[in-house]
C-alpha positions in Angstrom: 8.9 79.0 -46.9 11.4 77.2 -44.6 10.7 74.5 -42.1 10.2 76.8 -39.1 7.7 79.0 -41.0 5.7 76.0 -42.1 5.7 74.6 -38.6 4.4 77.9 -37.3 1.6 77.9 -39.8 0.6 74.4 -38.9 0.6 75.3 -35.2 -1.5 78.4 -35.7 -4.0 76.5 -38.0 -4.6 73.5 -35.8 -4.3 75.2 -32.4 -6.5 78.2 -33.2 -8.0 78.7 -36.6 -9.4 75.2 -37.3 -9.5 73.7 -33.8 -13.3 73.4 -33.6 -13.5 72.1 -37.2 -11.0 69.3 -36.5 -12.5 68.5 -33.1 -15.8 67.9 -34.8 -14.4 66.2 -37.9 -12.7 63.6 -35.7 -15.7 63.0 -33.5 -18.9 61.1 -34.3 -21.0 64.2 -34.6 -22.9 64.8 -37.9 -21.0 66.7 -40.5 -21.5 67.8 -44.1 -21.2 65.3 -47.0 -17.8 66.8 -47.9 -16.5 66.5 -44.4 -18.0 63.0 -44.0 -16.0 61.9 -47.1 -12.8 63.3 -45.4 -13.7 61.5 -42.1 -14.3 58.2 -44.0 -11.1 58.6 -45.9 -9.1 59.3 -42.7 -10.6 56.3 -41.1 -9.6 54.1 -44.0 -6.1 55.5 -44.0 -5.7 55.0 -40.2 -6.8 51.4 -40.7 -4.3 50.9 -43.5 -1.3 52.3 -41.6 -2.0 50.5 -38.3 -2.4 47.2 -40.2 1.3 47.4 -41.1 2.2 46.9 -37.5 2.1 43.7 -35.4 -1.2 43.1 -33.7 0.7 42.6 -30.4 2.9 45.5 -29.7 3.7 44.7 -26.1 7.1 46.1 -25.2 7.3 48.3 -28.3 7.7 52.1 -28.3 5.7 53.9 -31.0 5.7 57.5 -32.0 2.3 58.9 -33.3 3.8 61.9 -35.0 1.2 64.6 -35.3 -1.3 62.7 -33.2 -4.1 65.3 -33.4 -7.1 64.3 -31.4 -5.7 60.9 -30.6 -7.6 58.3 -32.6 -4.5 56.5 -33.8 -2.8 56.8 -30.4 -5.8 55.1 -28.8 -5.7 52.1 -31.2 -1.9 51.8 -30.7 -2.3 51.8 -26.9 -4.9 49.0 -27.2 -2.2 46.9 -28.8 -0.1 47.1 -25.7 2.7 49.4 -26.8 4.0 52.6 -25.2 2.9 55.5 -27.3 4.4 58.9 -27.6 1.6 61.1 -28.8 3.3 64.2 -30.2 1.6 67.2 -31.7 2.5 70.9 -32.3 -1.0 71.9 -31.1 -1.5 71.8 -27.3 -5.2 72.3 -27.9 -5.6 69.2 -30.0 -3.6 67.2 -27.3 -6.1 68.4 -24.7 -8.9 66.9 -26.9 -7.0 63.7 -27.2 -6.5 63.5 -23.4 -10.2 64.0 -22.8 -11.3 61.4 -25.4 -8.9 58.6 -24.8 -10.2 56.3 -21.9 -8.3 57.0 -18.7 -7.1 53.4 -18.3 -5.1 53.8 -21.6 -3.3 56.9 -20.4 -0.7 54.8 -18.6 0.4 53.6 -22.1 0.5 57.1 -23.6 2.8 60.1 -23.2 1.3 63.3 -24.5 3.9 65.7 -25.8 3.2 69.2 -27.2 5.9 70.3 -29.6 7.9 69.3 -32.7 7.1 65.7 -33.7 10.6 65.1 -34.8 12.4 66.5 -31.8 15.4 64.3 -30.8 14.2 64.8 -27.2 11.4 62.3 -27.9 14.0 59.5 -28.0 14.1 56.3 -29.9 11.3 54.2 -31.2 10.5 50.8 -32.7 7.9 52.3 -35.1 6.7 55.8 -36.2 3.4 56.6 -37.8 3.0 60.1 -39.3 -0.5 60.2 -40.8 -1.2 63.4 -42.8 1.3 65.3 -40.7 4.1 65.6 -43.3 1.9 66.8 -46.1 2.8 70.5 -45.6 6.5 70.2 -46.2 8.6 70.7 -49.3 11.0 68.1 -50.6 14.1 69.2 -48.8 12.3 69.5 -45.4 10.6 66.2 -46.0 13.9 64.6 -46.7 15.4 66.0 -43.5 12.4 65.0 -41.4 12.4 61.4 -42.6 16.2 61.1 -42.2 16.0 62.4 -38.7 13.2 60.0 -37.7 14.9 57.1 -39.4 18.0 57.6 -37.3 15.9 56.9 -34.2 13.7 54.0 -35.4 14.7 50.4 -35.2 11.9 49.0 -37.5 9.8 51.1 -39.8 8.2 54.5 -40.4 4.8 54.7 -42.0 3.7 58.1 -43.3 1.4 59.7 -45.9 1.9 62.2 -48.6 -0.4 64.3 -50.8 -0.1 62.6 -54.2 0.4 64.6 -57.4 -3.1 64.3 -58.8 -4.6 67.0 -61.0 -7.1 68.1 -58.3 -4.5 68.4 -55.6 -2.1 70.2 -57.9 -4.9 72.7 -58.8 -5.6 73.2 -55.1 -1.9 73.7 -54.4 -1.6 76.4 -57.0 -4.7 78.2 -55.8 -3.4 78.0 -52.3 -0.2 79.7 -53.4 -2.3 82.7 -54.5 -3.8 83.2 -51.1 -3.0 86.5 -49.3 0.2 86.6 -47.3 -1.9 87.1 -44.2 -3.6 83.7 -44.6 -2.1 81.4 -41.9 -3.5 78.2 -43.2 -0.9 75.6 -44.2 -1.0 74.4 -47.8 -0.4 70.8 -48.8 2.6 70.1 -50.9 2.0 67.3 -53.4 4.8 64.8 -54.0 5.3 61.8 -56.2 6.8 58.6 -54.7 9.4 58.5 -57.5 10.6 62.0 -56.7 11.0 61.2 -53.0 12.9 58.0 -53.8 15.3 60.0 -56.0 15.8 62.4 -53.1 17.0 59.7 -50.8 19.2 58.1 -53.4 19.2 54.7 -51.7 19.6 56.0 -48.1 16.1 54.9 -47.2 14.0 52.1 -48.7 10.5 53.3 -49.5 7.5 51.0 -50.2 4.2 51.9 -51.9 1.3 51.0 -49.6 -1.4 52.5 -51.8 -3.6 55.5 -52.1 -6.9 56.2 -50.3 -9.2 58.2 -52.5 -12.5 58.9 -50.8 -14.4 62.0 -51.9 -12.5 65.1 -50.7 -9.8 63.0 -49.0 -6.9 61.6 -51.0 -3.6 60.5 -49.4 -0.8 58.2 -50.3 0.5 55.7 -47.7 4.2 54.9 -47.8 6.5 52.7 -45.7 10.1 53.6 -45.0 13.1 51.6 -43.7 16.8 52.2 -43.5 
């Protein structure tokens, strides 16, 4: 599956199929124990990623790549930066607009579309939390190289690590009917990604969050 096909599946999934699920998951409404573990894991990962940035981001321009319902964008705006909140799902962006306090909207530009589009411009930092996890190695390499060409400081992103559980889920996902429009996570190891860049980008291991049914690997990236 190429980049455009994967992007289309991600859009269909988050904009239509799973919109209500993600809207509830990222709220404070009661959820099942499984989904609560995912919620807790995502909260921990968001804290880990944003802790890599300066506490005072006044004057900085930051891309929240795949912003979803806007939790990270809100925290970034509170640090004083100008946030570009980009997501392929217009419906999730509408949720973000409605949830983020109005007084912070002056610090946030909501953009529906490809999170790596060159039309978004240049940034000081990029955070891509759980938004690159659906792409194969070649596409992931292209995405990160494109973003790095427009970032002055660092990119912070997450990958699905190659654990036994995630690899099993990946192979099961590959057996799904062709009509299934849900995107499938593609596990990667940090070493394999480092080899792919061959010194063009410097990657740093920020650690894995493993919380019930949520597991994700945080990585820093600099030119």
